[in-house]
DRENBALUM-515501 format. One record per residue (C-alpha): residue number from 0; residue in one letter; x, y, z. Coordinates in Angstrom, 3 decimals. Example, Ala and Ser with C-alpha at 12.3 -4.5 7.8 and 13.67 -1.06 7.14 Angstrom:
REM DRENBALUM-515501
atom n 0 | res a | X 12.300 | Y -4.500 | Z 7.800
atom n 1 | res s | X 13.670 | Y -1.060 | Z 7.140
REM end
This chain:
REM DRENBALUM-515501
atom n 0 | res m | X 8.410 | Y 1.075 | Z 2.662
atom n 1 | res p | X 5.676 | Y 0.106 | Z 0.122
atom n 2 | res s | X 5.421 | Y -3.577 | Z -0.660
atom n 3 | res a | X 5.483 | Y -3.513 | Z -4.477
atom n 4 | res v | X 8.712 | Y -3.061 | Z -6.397
atom n 5 | res i | X 8.234 | Y -0.939 | Z -9.527
atom n 6 | res g | X 10.195 | Y -2.616 | Z -12.280
atom n 7 | res a | X 10.266 | Y 0.522 | Z -14.409
atom n 8 | res n | X 12.224 | Y 2.294 | Z -11.664
atom n 9 | res i | X 14.893 | Y -0.407 | Z -11.736
atom n 10 | res r | X 15.107 | Y -0.072 | Z -15.509
atom n 11 | res l | X 15.314 | Y 3.725 | Z -15.192
atom n 12 | res a | X 18.214 | Y 3.531 | Z -12.726
atom n 13 | res r | X 19.996 | Y 1.043 | Z -14.980
atom n 14 | res l | X 19.564 | Y 3.093 | Z -18.152
atom n 15 | res f | X 20.621 | Y 6.313 | Z -16.407
atom n 16 | res h | X 24.131 | Y 4.865 | Z -16.264
atom n 17 | res g | X 23.921 | Y 3.162 | Z -19.642
atom n 18 | res y | X 24.155 | Y -0.323 | Z -18.139
atom n 19 | res s | X 22.929 | Y -3.261 | Z -20.169
atom n 20 | res l | X 20.891 | Y -6.123 | Z -18.745
atom n 21 | res e | X 23.993 | Y -8.290 | Z -19.093
atom n 22 | res e | X 26.120 | Y -5.890 | Z -17.016
atom n 23 | res v | X 23.608 | Y -5.806 | Z -14.170
atom n 24 | res a | X 23.249 | Y -9.594 | Z -14.329
atom n 25 | res a | X 27.027 | Y -10.037 | Z -14.086
atom n 26 | res h | X 27.123 | Y -7.727 | Z -11.051
atom n 27 | res l | X 24.434 | Y -9.832 | Z -9.380
atom n 28 | res g | X 25.807 | Y -13.206 | Z -10.467
atom n 29 | res k | X 22.500 | Y -13.854 | Z -12.217
atom n 30 | res t | X 21.301 | Y -14.238 | Z -15.791
atom n 31 | res r | X 20.094 | Y -11.562 | Z -18.193
atom n 32 | res q | X 16.646 | Y -13.197 | Z -18.141
atom n 33 | res y | X 16.514 | Y -12.878 | Z -14.344
atom n 34 | res v | X 17.108 | Y -9.121 | Z -14.477
atom n 35 | res h | X 14.586 | Y -8.756 | Z -17.299
atom n 36 | res k | X 11.953 | Y -10.521 | Z -15.208
atom n 37 | res i | X 12.620 | Y -8.118 | Z -12.324
atom n 38 | res e | X 12.176 | Y -5.084 | Z -14.582
atom n 39 | res t | X 8.965 | Y -6.482 | Z -16.084
atom n 40 | res e | X 7.690 | Y -7.412 | Z -12.589
atom n 41 | res q | X 7.440 | Y -11.103 | Z -13.374
atom n 42 | res i | X 9.365 | Y -11.824 | Z -10.201
atom n 43 | res t | X 9.947 | Y -9.928 | Z -6.948
atom n 44 | res p | X 13.622 | Y -9.943 | Z -6.023
atom n 45 | res p | X 14.783 | Y -10.421 | Z -2.437
atom n 46 | res e | X 16.109 | Y -7.406 | Z -0.538
atom n 47 | res p | X 19.812 | Y -8.328 | Z -0.971
atom n 48 | res v | X 19.346 | Y -8.282 | Z -4.749
atom n 49 | res l | X 17.605 | Y -4.894 | Z -4.623
atom n 50 | res e | X 20.374 | Y -3.536 | Z -2.420
atom n 51 | res a | X 22.999 | Y -4.751 | Z -4.876
atom n 52 | res i | X 21.206 | Y -3.103 | Z -7.802
atom n 53 | res a | X 20.779 | Y 0.091 | Z -5.784
atom n 54 | res d | X 24.464 | Y 0.161 | Z -4.914
atom n 55 | res m | X 25.433 | Y -0.359 | Z -8.562
atom n 56 | res t | X 23.082 | Y 2.363 | Z -9.821
atom n 57 | res q | X 23.806 | Y 4.860 | Z -7.000
atom n 58 | res v | X 20.269 | Y 5.054 | Z -5.631
atom n 59 | res y | X 18.712 | Y 3.841 | Z -2.401
atom n 60 | res p | X 16.456 | Y 0.748 | Z -2.434
atom n 61 | res v | X 13.412 | Y 2.892 | Z -1.608
atom n 62 | res f | X 13.814 | Y 4.441 | Z -5.089
atom n 63 | res f | X 12.530 | Y 1.182 | Z -6.562
atom n 64 | res y | X 9.255 | Y 1.480 | Z -4.642
atom n 65 | res r | X 8.472 | Y 5.169 | Z -5.171
atom n 66 | res q | X 5.794 | Y 6.214 | Z -7.652
atom n 67 | res a | X 6.847 | Y 8.773 | Z -10.249
atom n 68 | res p | X 5.380 | Y 12.312 | Z -9.946
atom n 69 | res g | X 2.952 | Y 11.823 | Z -12.817
atom n 70 | res s | X 3.678 | Y 10.048 | Z -16.060
atom n 71 | res i | X 5.036 | Y 11.445 | Z -19.317
atom n 72 | res s | X 3.416 | Y 10.418 | Z -22.586
atom n 73 | res e | X 5.258 | Y 10.091 | Z -25.878
atom n 74 | res e | X 3.653 | Y 13.310 | Z -27.108
atom n 75 | res q | X 5.171 | Y 15.237 | Z -24.200
atom n 76 | res c | X 8.760 | Y 14.272 | Z -24.965
atom n 77 | res h | X 10.246 | Y 16.131 | Z -27.919
atom n 78 | res f | X 13.284 | Y 14.025 | Z -28.626
atom n 79 | res r | X 15.790 | Y 15.128 | Z -31.233
atom n 80 | res k | X 18.465 | Y 12.739 | Z -32.404
atom n 81 | res h | X 20.474 | Y 11.954 | Z -35.470
atom n 82 | res f | X 18.788 | Y 9.364 | Z -37.639
atom n 83 | res t | X 21.768 | Y 7.034 | Z -37.078
atom n 84 | res a | X 21.608 | Y 7.254 | Z -33.272
atom n 85 | res r | X 21.723 | Y 3.906 | Z -31.531
atom n 86 | res a | X 18.729 | Y 2.840 | Z -29.448
atom n 87 | res a | X 20.906 | Y 2.408 | Z -26.349
atom n 88 | res i | X 22.088 | Y 6.016 | Z -26.609
atom n 89 | res k | X 18.523 | Y 7.263 | Z -26.934
atom n 90 | res h | X 17.382 | Y 5.221 | Z -23.922
atom n 91 | res m | X 20.230 | Y 6.536 | Z -21.777
atom n 92 | res a | X 19.491 | Y 10.155 | Z -22.716
atom n 93 | res l | X 15.784 | Y 9.745 | Z -21.988
atom n 94 | res a | X 16.534 | Y 8.072 | Z -18.646
atom n 95 | res k | X 18.724 | Y 10.978 | Z -17.584
atom n 96 | res g | X 15.923 | Y 13.391 | Z -18.449
atom n 97 | res e | X 13.287 | Y 11.368 | Z -16.597
atom n 98 | res l | X 15.360 | Y 11.028 | Z -13.447
atom n 99 | res f | X 16.116 | Y 14.738 | Z -13.595
atom n 100 | res r | X 12.365 | Y 15.432 | Z -13.896
atom n 101 | res r | X 11.800 | Y 13.516 | Z -10.667
atom n 102 | res l | X 14.549 | Y 15.446 | Z -8.917
atom n 103 | res v | X 13.011 | Y 18.727 | Z -10.064
atom n 104 | res a | X 9.638 | Y 17.663 | Z -8.641
atom n 105 | res g | X 11.301 | Y 16.915 | Z -5.309
atom n 106 | res v | X 13.190 | Y 20.196 | Z -5.162
atom n 107 | res e | X 10.015 | Y 22.103 | Z -6.075
atom n 108 | res e | X 8.520 | Y 20.909 | Z -2.813
atom n 109 | res q | X 11.183 | Y 23.010 | Z -1.069
atom n 110 | res v | X 11.896 | Y 25.897 | Z -3.448
atom n 111 | res e | X 9.547 | Y 28.022 | Z -5.537
atom n 112 | res f | X 10.634 | Y 28.136 | Z -9.183
atom n 113 | res p | X 9.628 | Y 30.871 | Z -11.672
atom n 114 | res a | X 6.110 | Y 30.340 | Z -12.993
atom n 115 | res p | X 6.083 | Y 28.849 | Z -16.528
atom n 116 | res s | X 5.257 | Y 31.412 | Z -19.200
atom n 117 | res i | X 5.321 | Y 29.523 | Z -22.506
atom n 118 | res p | X 2.758 | Y 30.769 | Z -25.054
atom n 119 | res q | X 1.111 | Y 28.224 | Z -27.333
atom n 120 | res h | X 0.937 | Y 28.823 | Z -31.083
atom n 121 | res e | X -0.570 | Y 26.629 | Z -33.768
atom n 122 | res v | X 1.436 | Y 26.906 | Z -36.968
atom n 123 | res r | X 0.520 | Y 25.887 | Z -40.493
atom n 124 | res s | X 2.996 | Y 27.878 | Z -42.554
atom n 125 | res l | X 6.426 | Y 29.463 | Z -42.480
atom n 126 | res v | X 4.767 | Y 32.815 | Z -41.876
atom n 127 | res d | X 3.033 | Y 31.370 | Z -38.808
atom n 128 | res i | X 6.387 | Y 30.189 | Z -37.443
atom n 129 | res e | X 8.007 | Y 33.592 | Z -37.957
atom n 130 | res q | X 5.063 | Y 35.259 | Z -36.230
atom n 131 | res a | X 5.188 | Y 32.793 | Z -33.329
atom n 132 | res a | X 8.861 | Y 33.618 | Z -32.753
atom n 133 | res e | X 8.146 | Y 37.347 | Z -32.905
atom n 134 | res a | X 5.225 | Y 36.944 | Z -30.495
atom n 135 | res c | X 7.462 | Y 35.163 | Z -27.978
atom n 136 | res r | X 9.984 | Y 37.983 | Z -28.155
atom n 137 | res r | X 7.198 | Y 40.485 | Z -27.502
atom n 138 | res q | X 5.703 | Y 38.521 | Z -24.608
atom n 139 | res w | X 9.109 | Y 38.032 | Z -23.009
atom n 140 | res r | X 10.052 | Y 41.696 | Z -23.654
atom n 141 | res l | X 13.222 | Y 40.886 | Z -25.535
atom n 142 | res g | X 13.109 | Y 43.528 | Z -28.226
atom n 143 | res l | X 14.723 | Y 42.725 | Z -31.565
atom n 144 | res g | X 18.398 | Y 42.622 | Z -30.586
atom n 145 | res p | X 20.771 | Y 39.787 | Z -29.669
atom n 146 | res i | X 19.860 | Y 37.547 | Z -26.734
atom n 147 | res q | X 22.828 | Y 37.514 | Z -24.391
atom n 148 | res n | X 22.060 | Y 34.229 | Z -22.591
atom n 149 | res m | X 19.593 | Y 31.714 | Z -24.015
atom n 150 | res v | X 19.771 | Y 29.311 | Z -21.073
atom n 151 | res r | X 18.997 | Y 32.082 | Z -18.600
atom n 152 | res l | X 16.139 | Y 33.278 | Z -20.800
atom n 153 | res a | X 14.573 | Y 29.813 | Z -20.841
atom n 154 | res e | X 14.933 | Y 29.551 | Z -17.065
atom n 155 | res n | X 13.391 | Y 32.988 | Z -16.554
atom n 156 | res v | X 10.241 | Y 31.888 | Z -18.410
atom n 157 | res g | X 9.882 | Y 28.816 | Z -16.205
atom n 158 | res v | X 11.829 | Y 26.117 | Z -18.055
atom n 159 | res v | X 14.315 | Y 24.064 | Z -16.058
atom n 160 | res v | X 17.406 | Y 23.451 | Z -18.167
atom n 161 | res t | X 19.992 | Y 20.766 | Z -17.549
atom n 162 | res s | X 22.673 | Y 18.921 | Z -19.469
atom n 163 | res f | X 23.617 | Y 15.273 | Z -19.570
atom n 164 | res k | X 27.127 | Y 13.873 | Z -19.585
atom n 165 | res g | X 28.645 | Y 10.751 | Z -21.006
atom n 166 | res v | X 26.155 | Y 10.543 | Z -23.875
atom n 167 | res s | X 27.401 | Y 10.471 | Z -27.438
atom n 168 | res r | X 26.868 | Y 13.515 | Z -29.636
atom n 169 | res e | X 24.507 | Y 11.287 | Z -31.610
atom n 170 | res v | X 21.935 | Y 12.946 | Z -29.340
atom n 171 | res d | X 21.695 | Y 16.737 | Z -29.412
atom n 172 | res a | X 18.920 | Y 17.800 | Z -27.054
atom n 173 | res y | X 15.299 | Y 17.235 | Z -26.132
atom n 174 | res s | X 12.508 | Y 18.796 | Z -24.131
atom n 175 | res i | X 9.591 | Y 17.667 | Z -21.989
atom n 176 | res s | X 6.251 | Y 19.470 | Z -22.193
atom n 177 | res a | X 4.834 | Y 19.252 | Z -18.680
atom n 178 | res s | X 3.518 | Y 21.529 | Z -15.956
atom n 179 | res r | X 7.197 | Y 22.223 | Z -15.330
atom n 180 | res p | X 8.846 | Y 22.273 | Z -18.787
atom n 181 | res i | X 12.338 | Y 20.816 | Z -19.044
atom n 182 | res i | X 15.078 | Y 21.161 | Z -21.643
atom n 183 | res v | X 17.934 | Y 18.663 | Z -21.642
atom n 184 | res l | X 21.154 | Y 19.586 | Z -23.477
atom n 185 | res n | X 24.235 | Y 17.533 | Z -24.303
atom n 186 | res a | X 27.134 | Y 18.766 | Z -22.195
atom n 187 | res d | X 29.601 | Y 17.266 | Z -24.668
atom n 188 | res e | X 28.662 | Y 19.848 | Z -27.312
atom n 189 | res a | X 31.693 | Y 22.119 | Z -27.617
atom n 190 | res s | X 30.078 | Y 25.008 | Z -29.492
atom n 191 | res a | X 28.259 | Y 27.644 | Z -27.439
atom n 192 | res c | X 26.437 | Y 28.737 | Z -30.585
atom n 193 | res r | X 25.071 | Y 25.249 | Z -31.220
atom n 194 | res l | X 23.912 | Y 24.958 | Z -27.608
atom n 195 | res r | X 22.098 | Y 28.298 | Z -27.905
atom n 196 | res f | X 20.430 | Y 27.094 | Z -31.089
atom n 197 | res d | X 19.470 | Y 23.854 | Z -29.297
atom n 198 | res v | X 17.725 | Y 25.860 | Z -26.543
atom n 199 | res a | X 15.841 | Y 27.932 | Z -29.142
atom n 200 | res h | X 14.922 | Y 24.762 | Z -31.048
atom n 201 | res e | X 13.470 | Y 23.147 | Z -27.924
atom n 202 | res l | X 11.596 | Y 26.324 | Z -27.029
atom n 203 | res g | X 10.075 | Y 26.044 | Z -30.489
atom n 204 | res h | X 8.745 | Y 22.591 | Z -29.654
atom n 205 | res l | X 7.336 | Y 23.825 | Z -26.341
atom n 206 | res v | X 5.636 | Y 26.738 | Z -28.121
atom n 207 | res m | X 4.343 | Y 24.977 | Z -31.246
atom n 208 | res h | X 4.100 | Y 21.230 | Z -30.629
atom n 209 | res v | X 2.427 | Y 20.594 | Z -27.266
atom n 210 | res g | X 0.387 | Y 17.392 | Z -27.504
atom n 211 | res e | X 1.924 | Y 16.468 | Z -30.858
atom n 212 | res l | X 4.333 | Y 13.681 | Z -31.721
atom n 213 | res t | X 7.624 | Y 15.186 | Z -32.873
atom n 214 | res g | X 10.921 | Y 13.943 | Z -34.215
atom n 215 | res d | X 9.917 | Y 13.730 | Z -37.877
atom n 216 | res r | X 11.289 | Y 15.994 | Z -40.584
atom n 217 | res r | X 8.313 | Y 18.354 | Z -40.524
atom n 218 | res t | X 8.297 | Y 19.115 | Z -36.791
atom n 219 | res e | X 12.096 | Y 19.260 | Z -36.623
atom n 220 | res g | X 12.102 | Y 21.634 | Z -39.576
atom n 221 | res e | X 9.502 | Y 23.829 | Z -37.887
atom n 222 | res a | X 11.525 | Y 23.937 | Z -34.660
atom n 223 | res n | X 14.647 | Y 24.847 | Z -36.617
atom n 224 | res r | X 12.797 | Y 27.632 | Z -38.416
atom n 225 | res f | X 11.507 | Y 28.929 | Z -35.074
atom n 226 | res a | X 15.029 | Y 28.877 | Z -33.627
atom n 227 | res g | X 16.394 | Y 30.868 | Z -36.543
atom n 228 | res a | X 13.562 | Y 33.392 | Z -36.423
atom n 229 | res f | X 13.794 | Y 33.712 | Z -32.640
atom n 230 | res l | X 17.559 | Y 34.161 | Z -32.485
atom n 231 | res l | X 17.728 | Y 36.318 | Z -35.635
atom n 232 | res p | X 14.526 | Y 38.368 | Z -36.034
atom n 233 | res r | X 13.763 | Y 39.131 | Z -39.658
atom n 234 | res s | X 13.755 | Y 42.938 | Z -39.417
atom n 235 | res s | X 17.048 | Y 43.135 | Z -37.515
atom n 236 | res f | X 18.811 | Y 40.453 | Z -39.536
atom n 237 | res v | X 17.927 | Y 41.986 | Z -42.892
atom n 238 | res k | X 19.476 | Y 45.287 | Z -41.772
atom n 239 | res e | X 22.633 | Y 43.773 | Z -40.301
atom n 240 | res f | X 23.507 | Y 40.970 | Z -42.707
atom n 241 | res p | X 26.817 | Y 42.025 | Z -44.332
atom n 242 | res r | X 26.617 | Y 43.088 | Z -47.950
atom n 243 | res m | X 28.134 | Y 40.817 | Z -50.548
atom n 244 | res r | X 31.538 | Y 41.694 | Z -51.967
atom n 245 | res g | X 30.544 | Y 41.422 | Z -55.581
atom n 246 | res s | X 29.393 | Y 37.823 | Z -55.881
atom n 247 | res h | X 31.366 | Y 36.734 | Z -52.813
atom n 248 | res l | X 30.282 | Y 36.410 | Z -49.208
atom n 249 | res n | X 31.678 | Y 38.933 | Z -46.751
atom n 250 | res w | X 33.372 | Y 36.541 | Z -44.331
atom n 251 | res h | X 34.811 | Y 39.254 | Z -42.113
atom n 252 | res g | X 31.330 | Y 40.713 | Z -41.737
atom n 253 | res l | X 29.875 | Y 37.272 | Z -41.024
atom n 254 | res s | X 32.441 | Y 36.732 | Z -38.288
atom n 255 | res e | X 31.534 | Y 40.038 | Z -36.647
atom n 256 | res l | X 27.821 | Y 39.264 | Z -36.967
atom n 257 | res k | X 28.368 | Y 35.880 | Z -35.333
atom n 258 | res l | X 30.149 | Y 37.391 | Z -32.350
atom n 259 | res r | X 27.394 | Y 39.968 | Z -31.915
atom n 260 | res w | X 24.433 | Y 37.559 | Z -32.140
atom n 261 | res k | X 26.187 | Y 34.391 | Z -30.845
atom n 262 | res v | X 24.854 | Y 32.361 | Z -33.747
atom n 263 | res s | X 27.072 | Y 30.117 | Z -35.888
atom n 264 | res k | X 28.141 | Y 31.229 | Z -39.348
atom n 265 | res a | X 26.409 | Y 28.148 | Z -40.750
atom n 266 | res a | X 23.128 | Y 29.280 | Z -39.157
atom n 267 | res l | X 23.661 | Y 32.855 | Z -40.345
atom n 268 | res l | X 24.032 | Y 31.620 | Z -43.917
atom n 269 | res y | X 20.978 | Y 29.412 | Z -43.644
atom n 270 | res r | X 18.893 | Y 32.252 | Z -42.238
atom n 271 | res a | X 20.112 | Y 34.523 | Z -45.052
atom n 272 | res k | X 19.010 | Y 31.915 | Z -47.591
atom n 273 | res q | X 15.603 | Y 31.619 | Z -45.880
atom n 274 | res l | X 15.085 | Y 35.366 | Z -46.198
atom n 275 | res d | X 16.370 | Y 35.502 | Z -49.816
atom n 276 | res l | X 19.379 | Y 37.617 | Z -48.866
atom n 277 | res i | X 21.627 | Y 35.151 | Z -50.681
atom n 278 | res s | X 20.918 | Y 32.626 | Z -53.413
atom n 279 | res e | X 20.937 | Y 28.853 | Z -53.111
atom n 280 | res d | X 24.274 | Y 28.744 | Z -54.965
atom n 281 | res q | X 25.811 | Y 31.356 | Z -52.674
atom n 282 | res y | X 24.624 | Y 29.430 | Z -49.648
atom n 283 | res r | X 26.054 | Y 26.171 | Z -50.986
atom n 284 | res t | X 29.376 | Y 27.872 | Z -51.733
atom n 285 | res g | X 29.493 | Y 29.192 | Z -48.165
atom n 286 | res v | X 28.836 | Y 25.755 | Z -46.643
atom n 287 | res i | X 31.544 | Y 24.196 | Z -48.817
atom n 288 | res r | X 34.030 | Y 26.814 | Z -47.655
atom n 289 | res l | X 33.187 | Y 26.163 | Z -44.005
atom n 290 | res n | X 33.594 | Y 22.416 | Z -44.493
atom n 291 | res r | X 36.873 | Y 22.706 | Z -46.357
atom n 292 | res g | X 38.199 | Y 25.098 | Z -43.738
atom n 293 | res g | X 37.549 | Y 22.599 | Z -40.946
atom n 294 | res e | X 34.571 | Y 24.550 | Z -39.601
atom n 295 | res a | X 31.844 | Y 21.997 | Z -40.234
atom n 296 | res r | X 31.333 | Y 21.393 | Z -36.514
atom n 297 | res i | X 33.547 | Y 23.843 | Z -34.627
atom n 298 | res e | X 34.002 | Y 27.314 | Z -36.098
atom n 299 | res r | X 37.008 | Y 29.545 | Z -35.553
atom n 300 | res e | X 35.230 | Y 32.106 | Z -33.399
atom n 301 | res d | X 33.649 | Y 29.528 | Z -31.081
atom n 302 | res a | X 36.480 | Y 29.825 | Z -28.558
atom n 303 | res l | X 35.561 | Y 33.499 | Z -28.107
atom n 304 | res i | X 31.977 | Y 32.734 | Z -27.054
atom n 305 | res p | X 31.625 | Y 31.174 | Z -23.572
atom n 306 | res k | X 29.268 | Y 28.250 | Z -23.124
atom n 307 | res e | X 26.107 | Y 28.994 | Z -21.158
atom n 308 | res v | X 25.395 | Y 26.728 | Z -18.206
atom n 309 | res p | X 22.131 | Y 25.938 | Z -16.412
atom n 310 | res e | X 21.773 | Y 27.980 | Z -13.232
atom n 311 | res l | X 18.220 | Y 27.608 | Z -11.924
atom n 312 | res f | X 18.302 | Y 23.998 | Z -10.704
atom n 313 | res p | X 21.785 | Y 24.205 | Z -9.122
atom n 314 | res q | X 20.768 | Y 27.397 | Z -7.312
atom n 315 | res a | X 17.511 | Y 25.814 | Z -6.143
atom n 316 | res v | X 19.366 | Y 22.780 | Z -4.788
atom n 317 | res r | X 21.844 | Y 25.017 | Z -3.033
atom n 318 | res v | X 19.061 | Y 26.993 | Z -1.367
atom n 319 | res g | X 17.034 | Y 23.887 | Z -0.476
atom n 320 | res f | X 20.089 | Y 22.168 | Z 0.964
atom n 321 | res a | X 21.039 | Y 25.169 | Z 3.069
atom n 322 | res h | X 17.501 | Y 25.357 | Z 4.455
atom n 323 | res a | X 17.243 | Y 21.598 | Z 5.127
atom n 324 | res g | X 19.883 | Y 21.590 | Z 7.865
atom n 325 | res k | X 21.285 | Y 18.193 | Z 6.822
atom n 326 | res d | X 24.582 | Y 17.017 | Z 5.456
atom n 327 | res f | X 24.576 | Y 16.657 | Z 1.674
atom n 328 | res s | X 24.312 | Y 12.839 | Z 1.676
atom n 329 | res a | X 21.236 | Y 12.981 | Z 3.904
atom n 330 | res y | X 19.744 | Y 15.720 | Z 1.724
atom n 331 | res c | X 20.217 | Y 13.555 | Z -1.385
atom n 332 | res r | X 18.708 | Y 10.590 | Z 0.423
atom n 333 | res s | X 15.441 | Y 12.531 | Z 0.687
atom n 334 | res f | X 15.269 | Y 12.151 | Z -3.118
atom n 335 | res c | X 16.210 | Y 8.451 | Z -2.854
atom n 336 | res v | X 19.504 | Y 8.960 | Z -4.719
atom n 337 | res q | X 23.143 | Y 9.089 | Z -3.730
atom n 338 | res a | X 25.060 | Y 12.354 | Z -3.887
atom n 339 | res s | X 26.834 | Y 11.328 | Z -7.096
atom n 340 | res i | X 23.581 | Y 11.497 | Z -9.071
atom n 341 | res l | X 22.465 | Y 14.885 | Z -7.803
atom n 342 | res n | X 25.987 | Y 16.222 | Z -8.269
atom n 343 | res e | X 25.815 | Y 15.371 | Z -11.967
atom n 344 | res f | X 23.209 | Y 18.107 | Z -12.374
atom n 345 | res v | X 24.551 | Y 20.725 | Z -9.968
atom n 346 | res e | X 28.331 | Y 20.479 | Z -9.838
atom n 347 | res a | X 28.872 | Y 23.217 | Z -12.457
atom n 348 | res l | X 27.660 | Y 25.883 | Z -10.007
atom n 349 | res w | X 28.146 | Y 24.063 | Z -6.722
atom n 350 | res k | X 29.687 | Y 26.079 | Z -3.926
atom n 351 | res a | X 29.574 | Y 25.903 | Z -0.175
atom n 352 | res p | X 25.930 | Y 26.454 | Z 0.820
atom n 353 | res e | X 24.796 | Y 29.670 | Z 2.404
atom n 354 | res p | X 22.060 | Y 29.961 | Z 5.034
atom n 355 | res a | X 18.697 | Y 30.791 | Z 3.517
atom n 356 | res p | X 17.538 | Y 34.251 | Z 4.673
atom n 357 | res a | X 14.392 | Y 34.208 | Z 6.757
atom n 358 | res s | X 12.812 | Y 36.798 | Z 4.466
atom n 359 | res a | X 12.953 | Y 34.293 | Z 1.615
atom n 360 | res l | X 10.385 | Y 32.016 | Z 3.238
atom n 361 | res q | X 6.772 | Y 32.138 | Z 2.177
atom n 362 | res e | X 4.375 | Y 33.310 | Z 4.827
atom n 363 | res g | X 3.101 | Y 30.401 | Z 6.855
atom n 364 | res g | X 5.006 | Y 27.806 | Z 4.817
atom n 365 | res n | X 8.335 | Y 26.088 | Z 4.402
atom n 366 | res v | X 8.863 | Y 26.661 | Z 0.682
atom n 367 | res i | X 11.719 | Y 28.996 | Z -0.183
atom n 368 | res s | X 11.040 | Y 31.588 | Z -2.861
atom n 369 | res l | X 14.011 | Y 31.601 | Z -5.200
atom n 370 | res a | X 12.850 | Y 34.877 | Z -6.749
atom n 371 | res k | X 12.740 | Y 36.592 | Z -3.355
atom n 372 | res r | X 16.137 | Y 35.217 | Z -2.452
atom n 373 | res r | X 17.606 | Y 36.546 | Z -5.687
atom n 374 | res a | X 16.082 | Y 39.938 | Z -4.946
atom n 375 | res n | X 17.630 | Y 39.929 | Z -1.467
atom n 376 | res i | X 21.040 | Y 39.046 | Z -2.870
atom n 377 | res a | X 20.757 | Y 41.815 | Z -5.476
atom n 378 | res s | X 19.761 | Y 44.292 | Z -2.745
atom n 379 | res d | X 22.693 | Y 43.239 | Z -0.553
atom n 380 | res t | X 25.064 | Y 43.663 | Z -3.489
atom n 381 | res s | X 23.750 | Y 47.156 | Z -4.214
atom n 382 | res d | X 24.144 | Y 48.123 | Z -0.542
atom n 383 | res r | X 27.758 | Y 46.921 | Z -0.543
atom n 384 | res k | X 28.499 | Y 48.913 | Z -3.693
atom n 385 | res r | X 26.988 | Y 52.080 | Z -2.185
atom n 386 | res g | X 28.966 | Y 51.497 | Z 1.000
REM end
């Protein structure tokens, strides 16, 4: 084990669970100042203290000595929050994303993920944003119709998507621009449409704002415009937006359009206003009706649209675990965390592991190709259907 404790790792493990300095100090029978000095590396704690912190934060003591796989600058983290969000909530959300990033790096040593394919576009105008969204659809061969699964799309172009739990809805989502891009969603969001918009919003940051500080009104507005243009391409939306009934909005048509495109009615109205399909007054009237009808956050049709869940990372863990030949606790220990932490990111799709097929291994290596494994599974399924 290395000799130097990395205080930032102790802070990361603490913030992952939302613990305060006072809570850790009480667990140790120490003072808040003592824990602060450990995290700022003013003192080196004895092993029993490290073991107690590790037990509380569900990691192994070696976690506190391990260097992170590269560092993330402020410009690489596109963090979106409500302006009233508490600092503690922000820190917890960021800690969950950073620990997840480290887990992804560890799993990538065992399993080959899809190569990132995120084009970069510099935007200076609304027209530029619309064109960037259209260019992404062309590059990713999406056509101009509805996107059936936004999470799966992001994962297919090399983004690893996850969701955090136990974090207030003060935080919506954020993304990390790195060699392996990451999008972190809030699992407590009840609306599938809002989650899809969150994914498109974060893709907008990854496309337009690499190397740029985000979180201000301009960059958030640009990402929102990208999301609207990406989910609802101009040419298709103009043709399909339901005609007004005199001076009134066609709510039945809006409901049908929402179910087809899996975009909230609020976003449909906003997109229509952007494209001058309705006036500012008509848009305002529509928002008021949604609010008065109790649809400000959850809309009536939301129950008909299933939430999309991350698949890539859980599948990669399942494959890596099956190939490792260890019990799950020992497999988690290789990442210096207890099973409870890894389970937070994989339990949605966790099933009993299957043996990794030999044909899924790279020639001369021990890295499993997830793409090849998926192809083998698809081939096996087709054979069973023919049989």
